Each structure stands twice: as C-alpha cells, then as structure tokens.
C-alpha positions in Angstrom: -24.3 -53.9 -44.2 -25.0 -52.0 -41.0 -26.1 -48.3 -41.5 -24.7 -46.0 -38.8 -25.8 -42.4 -38.5 -23.2 -40.0 -37.0 -24.9 -36.8 -36.0 -22.5 -33.9 -35.9 -20.0 -35.5 -38.3 -18.3 -32.2 -39.1 -17.5 -31.4 -35.5 -14.4 -32.5 -33.7 -15.9 -35.5 -32.0 -18.2 -36.5 -34.8 -15.4 -36.4 -37.4 -13.2 -38.5 -35.2 -15.9 -41.1 -34.8 -16.3 -41.2 -38.6 -12.6 -41.7 -39.0 -12.8 -44.6 -36.5 -15.7 -46.2 -38.2 -14.3 -45.9 -41.7 -11.9 -48.8 -41.0 -14.9 -51.2 -40.6 -15.9 -52.4 -44.1 -19.2 -53.8 -42.7 -20.5 -50.3 -41.9 -22.2 -47.8 -44.2 -21.7 -44.4 -42.5 -24.6 -41.9 -43.0 -24.0 -38.2 -42.4 -26.0 -35.0 -42.9 -24.6 -31.5 -42.9 -26.5 -28.7 -41.1 -27.8 -27.3 -44.5 -29.1 -30.8 -45.3 -30.7 -31.5 -41.9 -31.5 -29.1 -39.1 -31.3 -31.2 -36.0 -33.3 -28.6 -34.0 -36.2 -29.1 -36.4 -38.4 -31.9 -35.0 -40.3 -32.6 -38.2 -37.1 -32.7 -40.3 -35.4 -35.1 -38.0 -38.5 -37.3 -37.8 -38.7 -37.4 -41.6 -35.0 -38.3 -41.9 -35.3 -41.3 -39.6 -38.5 -42.5 -41.3 -36.8 -42.3 -44.8 -33.4 -43.9 -43.8 -33.1 -47.5 -42.6 -30.6 -46.6 -39.8 -29.3 -49.4 -37.5 -27.3 -47.4 -35.0 -26.8 -43.7 -34.0 -23.8 -41.9 -32.6 -25.2 -38.6 -31.1 -22.2 -36.3 -31.3 -24.0 -33.2 -32.5 -24.0 -30.4 -30.0 -23.4 -26.6 -29.5 -20.2 -26.4 -27.6 -17.7 -23.7 -26.5 -15.5 -22.5 -23.7 -16.2 -20.4 -20.6 -16.6 -17.2 -22.6 -19.1 -18.7 -25.0 -21.1 -20.4 -22.3 -21.3 -17.2 -20.4 -22.3 -15.1 -23.4 -24.8 -17.4 -25.1 -26.5 -19.4 -22.3 -29.9 -19.5 -24.0 -28.5 -20.9 -27.2 -26.5 -23.5 -25.3 -29.5 -24.9 -23.4 -32.1 -24.6 -26.2 -30.1 -26.0 -29.1 -28.6 -28.9 -27.2 -32.0 -29.9 -25.7 -33.7 -29.8 -29.1 -31.0 -31.8 -30.8 -31.1 -34.5 -28.1 -34.9 -34.7 -27.9 -35.4 -34.8 -31.6 -32.8 -37.5 -32.4 -33.4 -39.8 -29.4 -37.2 -39.7 -29.9 -37.2 -40.0 -33.6 -34.6 -42.9 -33.4 -37.0 -44.7 -31.1 -40.1 -44.0 -33.2 -38.3 -45.5 -36.3 -37.3 -48.7 -34.5 -33.6 -48.0 -33.8 -32.6 -49.9 -30.6 -28.9 -48.9 -30.4 -27.7 -45.4 -29.8 -24.7 -43.7 -28.1 -25.1 -40.3 -26.6 -22.0 -38.2 -26.0 -22.2 -35.9 -22.9 -19.6 -33.9 -21.0 -17.8 -34.0 -17.7 -19.5 -30.7 -16.8 -22.6 -32.7 -15.8 -20.9 -33.2 -12.4 -21.3 -30.9 -9.4 -18.7 -28.0 -9.2 -17.4 -29.4 -5.9 -17.8 -33.1 -6.7 -15.4 -35.4 -4.9 -12.3 -36.0 -7.0 -11.9 -38.0 -9.1 -15.5 -37.7 -10.3 -17.3 -41.0 -10.4 -20.5 -41.7 -12.3 -22.4 -41.8 -9.1 -21.7 -38.0 -8.5 -24.3 -37.0 -11.0 -27.1 -34.8 -9.4 -25.4 -34.8 -6.0 -24.6 -31.0 -5.9 -24.6 -27.6 -7.5 -23.3 -27.3 -11.0 -20.5 -24.9 -12.1 -22.4 -21.6 -12.9 -20.4 -20.7 -16.0 -21.7 -23.6 -18.0 -24.8 -24.7 -16.1 -27.2 -24.4 -19.1 -25.0 -26.6 -21.2 -24.6 -29.1 -18.3 -28.3 -29.3 -17.7 -28.9 -30.1 -21.4 -26.3 -32.9 -21.2 -27.9 -34.3 -18.1 -31.2 -34.3 -19.8 -29.6 -36.3 -22.6 -28.4 -39.0 -20.2 -31.9 -39.1 -18.6 -33.6 -39.4 -22.0 -31.5 -42.5 -22.8 -32.2 -43.9 -19.3 -35.9 -43.3 -19.6 -36.3 -44.9 -23.1 -34.3 -47.9 -21.9 -36.5 -48.3 -18.8 -39.8 -47.8 -20.5 -39.2 -49.3 -24.0 -36.3 -51.8 -23.5 -34.0 -50.2 -26.1 -30.2 -50.0 -25.7 -29.3 -46.3 -25.6 -25.9 -45.7 -24.0 -24.1 -42.6 -22.8 -20.4 -41.7 -22.5 -19.1 -38.7 -20.6 -15.8 -37.5 -22.0 -13.4 -35.3 -20.1 -12.0 -32.1 -21.9 -11.3 -33.0 -25.5 -8.9 -31.6 -28.1 -7.4 -32.5 -31.5 -8.1 -32.3 -35.2 -11.2 -30.2 -36.3 -11.3 -28.3 -33.0 -12.7 -24.8 -32.8 -9.7 -22.4 -32.8 -11.8 -19.1 -32.5 -9.8 -16.7 -30.3 -12.8 -16.1 -28.0 -15.3 -18.9 -28.3 -13.0 -21.9 -28.2 -11.9 -24.2 -25.4 -8.7 -23.8 -23.6 -6.3 -26.0 -25.6 -7.2 -24.6 -29.1 -7.3 -21.1 -27.8 -3.8 -21.5 -26.3 -2.4 -23.2 -29.4 -3.6 -20.3 -31.6 -2.5 -17.7 -29.1 1.0 -19.1 -28.7 1.4 -19.7 -32.4 0.4 -16.2 -33.3 2.6 -14.8 -30.6 5.6 -16.7 -31.9 4.9 -15.6 -35.5 4.5 -11.9 -34.3 7.6 -12.0 -32.2 5.6 -11.1 -29.1 7.5 -10.8 -25.8 4.8 -12.4 -23.7 1.5 -14.2 -23.7 -1.3 -13.6 -21.2 -3.3 -16.7 -20.1 -6.7 -16.5 -18.5 -7.0 -17.2 -14.7 -4.6 -18.1 -12.0 -3.2 -21.2 -13.6 -4.0 -23.2 -10.4 -7.1 -25.2 -11.5 -6.5 -28.9 -12.3 -7.8 -30.3 -15.6 -7.8 -33.6 -17.5 -7.5 -33.7 -21.3 -8.2 -36.5 -23.8 -7.2 -36.6 -27.4 -10.4 -36.8 -29.6 -9.2 -39.9 -31.5 -9.0 -41.6 -28.1 -12.5 -40.5 -27.4 -13.7 -41.8 -30.7 -12.1 -45.2 -30.1 -13.7 -45.3 -26.6 -17.1 -44.5 -28.1 -17.0 -47.3 -30.6 -15.6 -49.6 -27.9 -18.6 -48.9 -25.6 -21.1 -49.0 -28.4 -19.9 -52.5 -29.4 -19.9 -54.0 -25.9 -22.3 -56.9 -25.6 -25.5 -55.6 -23.9 -25.0 -58.0 -21.0 -21.5 -56.7 -20.4 -22.6 -53.1 -20.6 -25.4 -53.7 -18.1 -23.1 -55.5 -15.7 -21.0 -52.3 -15.4 -24.0 -49.8 -15.3 -27.3 -49.6 -13.5 -30.8 -48.6 -14.7 -30.5 -45.2 -13.1 -26.7 -44.8 -13.6 -26.2 -45.8 -17.2 -23.4 -43.5 -18.3 -19.7 -44.3 -18.5 -16.9 -41.8 -17.9 -14.2 -41.5 -20.6 -10.8 -39.9 -19.8 -7.2 -40.6 -19.0 -7.6 -40.6 -15.2 -4.7 -38.1 -15.1 -4.7 -34.3 -14.7 -2.4 -31.3 -14.6 -2.6 -27.7 -13.6 -3.6 -25.1 -16.2 -0.1 -23.6 -15.6 1.5 -26.9 -16.6 -0.8 -27.1 -19.7 0.1 -23.5 -20.7 3.8 -24.2 -20.4 3.5 -27.5 -22.4 1.6 -25.7 -25.2 4.2 -23.0 -25.3 6.9 -25.6 -25.6 5.0 -27.5 -28.4 4.5 -24.4 -30.4 8.0 -23.1 -29.9 7.1 -19.9 -28.1 10.1 -18.5 -26.3 8.7 -15.4 -24.5 7.3 -14.8 -21.1 3.9 -16.2 -19.8 1.7 -14.1 -17.6 -1.5 -15.2 -15.8 -4.4 -12.8 -15.5 -6.1 -13.8 -12.2 -9.0 -11.3 -12.8 -10.3 -13.8 -15.4 -12.5 -16.7 -14.2 -10.9 -20.0 -13.3 -14.0 -22.2 -13.5 -14.1 -25.3 -11.3 -11.0 -25.8 -9.1 -10.5 -29.4 -10.3 -12.2 -31.8 -12.9 -10.7 -35.3 -12.9 -12.8 -38.2 -14.1 -12.9 -41.6 -12.3 -12.4 -43.9 -15.3 -12.2 -47.1 -13.3 -15.4 -48.4 -14.8 -14.1 -48.0 -18.4 -10.7 -49.4 -17.5 -12.4 -52.5 -16.0 -14.1 -53.1 -19.3 -10.7 -53.2 -21.0 -10.1 -49.8 -22.6 -7.1 -47.5 -22.1 -6.2 -44.2 -23.9 -3.3 -44.0 -26.3 -2.0 -40.4 -26.4 -0.2 -38.8 -23.6 -0.7 -35.0 -23.3 2.6 -33.9 -24.9 2.1 -36.3 -27.9 -1.5 -35.3 -28.3 -0.8 -31.5 -28.2 1.9 -32.0 -30.9 -0.6 -33.9 -33.0 -3.2 -31.1 -32.5 -0.6 -28.4 -33.3 0.5 -30.1 -36.5 -3.2 -30.3 -37.6 -3.6 -26.6 -36.8 -0.5 -25.7 -38.9 -1.8 -27.7 -41.9 -5.3 -26.0 -41.7 -4.5 -22.6 -40.4 -5.6 -20.8 -43.5 -9.2 -21.5 -42.6 -8.7 -19.8 -39.2 -7.1 -16.6 -40.4 -10.3 -14.7 -41.0 -11.9 -15.8 -37.7 
C-alpha cells in the first residue's frame, strides 16, 4: 500500500485532496494536525519524515488570505510559507521520497502579465504589491522543486491554481478571499433584512475562479502522470503547470451571481476607494488541457455548492 502524506489536510485545498484520495483503496493517507506537527519547525518535520515511510507528498499547507490579510500580515505570509516549503521539500528529499506535488498560486505571475497568463510569464515583471511577500514565497517553492529535480533527479512537481473556493474555505469577514467573504456578507445581509450590501473595489477587475474539488482532481491527475509525459509538457526551468478553468468574469458579475445564489434581494454598491488588486488574472490552461484534464463545475454550480456547505457549517463561523 502506498503511503501519501497530505500536508495541510485541514485547509480547503488539503481537505479536498484527502477526499479525492480516499476513493483509492491502494493508498494510506497520512495527515498531521498543527498541534501534532509544526511545519515551520525544521527538526520536527525532519523527525516526522525519518519516522514515517512516506512514498508521496502533497504540499498543500500554507498561510493564505485575501488582500486585507496580505496587506496586514506580510511578515507572517512570507516567513511561514517559506519555512513550510523548505522544511517539507528538504526533509522529503533527505528521507528518500522521490515524488512530491507543490501547490502554488496564480499570484506568482507579474501584475501586468499578458493575459491569459502562461507558465512562461513567471519572473518576467513586477508582482502585485498587495500580495508580493506571499507570491515570492510561492515562487521559491517552485524553484525549490526545480532545483532538487535538476540536482538530485527527483520528481517534484508544481501546480499553480487560480482563485479557489468551496468547502472548508475561510469565511472570516476580514481575512478571507473574495468568494467566502461575499457569501457570508450576502447571507448575513439577507438574514438581517439589510437594504444594501457594499462590495470592495470598482467591480471592474476580471477574475477566474475554480472549485476546490476540481483543483484536487487536477492535483491527483498531475501527480499520477507518467514522468515521461509530465516532462514532455514541462521544461527543467519551467516545471509548473497552471490549473484553472480558462474562463473569467468581472468582480461585478461575481458579486451579482453570489447575491442571486444566496437569495439577497437588496441593492449592491461598490466602494471604489477600496483596492482592486490586479486588473485581470486569467490562467492559460492550454498545457493542462493538452494533457487531458478539464474542470467539472461552472461558476454558478460551484457557488451553489459552496453556499450549501456554508449553510450546513455556519454555526462554526458565528463567533468569528
């Protein structure tokens, strides 16, 4: 039986990967909570890998958040993510693990990258200032995988997801990403009978969104590709693969769709004094499509699924 360690299994992405892997009876899934294993502690991570006979690693653990959180806690975002990546990738190598999948983010690409953003856009321009520390940490993760592959001949792969949403998302009113923040805001406005909801920014930026279950399916798909097939579609210095839908919408369209899904009937106002972030972020997913993978959820279906999960679990969010 193959032992697979999913780092970050309680997060949105990690939990989706666990759900995806659970259907494979040939896999024993290994997980550790934060209280059981501090991934920023080099010695603790090294000891864990030496004690466990792990065959493969999905590196989904990360400190994540939206524009507000990235702006407020830049030191934590760069430090924690760098430490997690360095500790897991190096300790995996030292313990003889040859297969690992690192999960990055579309924010690795330059703020004004040509749209849609191809893998080759990496390191060709200035990053979006609001999440630069997080983006630099994720770029470092890609380069760690590339470097260990080049020097030691291991098979460490990287996938770069677009904006994700779905079950187990962070619905904190200030520190969450745009979709969970909107779902909570519109739901509470509906329940309170509010006449209007104010959304951040102008509503003009374009964004792409991917349901986290699709991301998990793509991650397992890429991990299981034959090494020769993976290498045919990547290069030694360009070894990551974009994961997304290849479709985007304006933030205004997103806001209106969330309002419809949650049943909010009031007015929507956009606060243009709040930051918009990058004007457009659309992934070029031609490489992934050429390998044979396509997403399953459209945006409306995915938002309905995410809202249903929120309704089933909203008690845990009431105090936050």
